[in-house]
N, C-alpha and C positions, 0 to 999 in steps of 0.2 A: 483530388480529395481521396482520403483513405477509405478503408472498409468500415462499414457500420454494423454493429451487432444490436439486434432488437430482441427484447424479451418482454412479455406481458405477464405481470403478476399482480393479482388483486386489483385490477383496474389501473395499474401504473404502467406507463410506457417508459421503459428504461432504455436509454440510448447511449452506448459507449462507442466513442470514435477511436479508431486506431491511429488517426492522424492528429488528433488534438482533443481539447476538452469539449464536452457537451454538457447540457443542462438537463437534469431530471428533477421534477418536483415530486415531493412525497407529502403524505398526510401524517407522517410520523411525529410524535410528540418530541422526540429527540432532535430531529432535523426540522427546524421551524421554517427555514428558507430553502431556496433551491440548492441542489448539490451539483457541484462541478466535478465531473468524473474524468480523471486523467489516466492515460497509460503510464506505466512506470517510467518510460523514457521522458515524458513531459514533466512528470512529478519531480524526478531527479534534476532536470534542467532548471526547475523553478526553486530548487532548494537554495536558501540563503545561509543556512547553517546545517551542515551534514556531518553526522558523527557515525563512524563505522563501529560496529560491534567488535568487542574483543573476544578472542577464543578462550573460553573458560579453561583454567588449568586442569580441573577434574575431567573435562571432556577430552582434552589433549591426551592426558594419561590413559584414559579408557579407549582412545582411538575413535571416538565418536565423530562421524562426518555426516554431511548431508545438506539438503536444501531447507531453508526456512522461507516460507511463503506467507505473507501477511497482508491484511487490509489495514489501511491507516486513514485517519480522518484529521483534517486541520480545520480550525475555525476560520471565520472570515478575515481575521487579521494575520493568518498564516501560522498560528501557534498550534502545536500538537494538541489534539483533543481526545483521540481514542485509537485503540489498536486491537486487532483480533488476529491471532495466529491461525492460519489455515492448515499449515503443515510444518512440522519440526522433528528432527531426529532425537531430541533430548530436551527435557525441561530446563536444564542449565543453559543450554544454547538459546532457548526461547527467552529466558530471563536476560541474557546478555543483549539480545536483539531489542527487547522492550526497553531496557535501560538506555541504549544508544538512540533509538528512534524517538523516545520521549524528548530528546534534546533538539530534534530537528525543527527547523522553521522553513517555511516556504514563502515565496512571493505569491500572495493570493490573487485569484481572479478578482478584478475590481470592476463592478458595473454599478452605476448610480441607481439602477432600478432594484438592485438586490443587496440591501444593507446587511441582512442576516443570512449569510450563505455559508456553506461548508464545502471543503475540497476533499474528495475521496480518491483513493488510488491504491494500487498494489505495489509492494516492495518485496524483493527477493534477495537473499544473501546465501552464498554457498560457503559452508564450513568444510575445508578440505585439508588433508595432510599429504604433502608431496615431499618425498624423500626425507620423511621424518620432521618436516617443518610445517607447523599448523598455520593456515592462512584463512582469512575471510575475504571472499571475492564477490564482486558484483556480477550480475549477468551481463552478457554481451549487449551491445546497443540493439542488435537485431532481436534478441530475446526480450529486451525491455519494451519493445514495440508490440509484443504479443501479450495475451492474457493467459496466465497459468491455470491449469486444470483445477487445482485445489482452490485457488482464489475464485474462479468462476463459479464453483459449487457453493461457496459460502457468501459471495458478495451480496446477494439479496437479503440474507438473514442479517448480515452486518449492518445493512442500511435500515434494518428494523421496519421493513415494509409491512403495513397492517394486513 
């Protein structure tokens, strides 16, 4: 079994597994059921519709590069529900990522006990220009199994823990 990270915030025990999904219950009005929290690696593996962001022309021209790190939520049916950017080099790049990720769908966790649940996780995209050619790249599989520093800082606020 993989490592576990524990955090206590406002009486909520949040458990994020680096090996697979875990369940965290909140009292949040937004999240009415349990939240299944995945590493990026498992979230990407469960994607049934995955749309990569396009590199915006203005960002290409300006030579803007960098990492976009975000928190994303999918409803119990696997449809996009909400996104929050933790880090981005430019607002145009953020918009491109939001546009793409809103089209994603995942194979949700299905448990008969939890009809109204949410799937939460982190996604990262690298906007790079190599030899004058702009590209959007995914993190390596090893990096996808880790939690980004910017995501870790904002994850509890994204979950709207009271």
